[in-house]
C-alpha positions in Angstrom: -13.1 4.7 -9.3 -11.5 8.0 -8.9 -13.7 11.1 -9.4 -17.2 9.2 -8.8 -17.4 10.4 -5.2 -17.2 13.7 -3.7 -16.1 11.6 -0.4 -13.2 9.8 -1.9 -9.6 10.6 -0.4 -6.4 9.5 -1.4 -5.0 7.2 1.2 -1.7 8.1 3.3 1.0 6.0 1.4 4.3 4.9 3.0 7.6 3.2 2.0 9.4 0.6 4.1 12.3 1.8 6.0 14.0 -1.1 4.2 13.3 0.6 0.6 17.1 1.9 0.8 18.4 5.6 -0.1 17.0 5.6 -3.4 13.6 3.9 -2.8 13.0 2.7 -6.2 12.4 -0.8 -5.8 9.9 -1.0 -3.0 6.1 -1.0 -2.4 4.0 1.5 -0.7 1.4 0.3 2.1 -1.9 2.5 2.9 -3.7 1.4 5.7 -7.7 2.3 5.4 -10.9 1.6 7.0 -11.0 -2.4 6.6 -8.2 -2.7 4.2 -4.6 -2.5 3.6 -3.9 -1.2 0.0 -0.8 -1.7 -1.8 1.0 -0.3 -4.9 4.4 -0.1 -6.7 6.4 2.8 -5.5 7.6 3.5 -9.4 3.9 3.7 -10.6 1.9 5.3 -8.2 -1.3 5.7 -10.5 -0.9 2.2 -12.0 -2.4 -1.1 -10.5 -3.3 -1.3 -7.0 -4.7 -4.0 -4.5 -6.2 -4.3 -1.2 -6.2 -6.9 1.5 -7.8 -7.4 4.4 -5.9 -6.2 7.5 -5.9 -9.9 8.9 -4.5 -11.2 5.5 -1.9 -8.3 5.7 -1.2 -9.3 9.3 -0.8 -13.1 8.2 1.4 -12.2 5.3 3.9 -10.0 7.3 4.0 -13.0 9.9 5.4 -15.1 7.3 8.6 -13.1 5.8 11.8 -12.9 6.9 12.8 -9.5 8.7 
């Protein structure tokens, strides 16, 4: 919940280098303590989800380069 804690800081989001020059059809990822956060780059204030670093590594290991 934003604004609920004075210690909250927005994660450092980044896009994949594969997102293309327009960068409008991709997800953004931010690594935080104990979690990897994911959001839609077109809706930065929209829904987000987080997974454990282990789950993220497993996901990345299953996708085609």
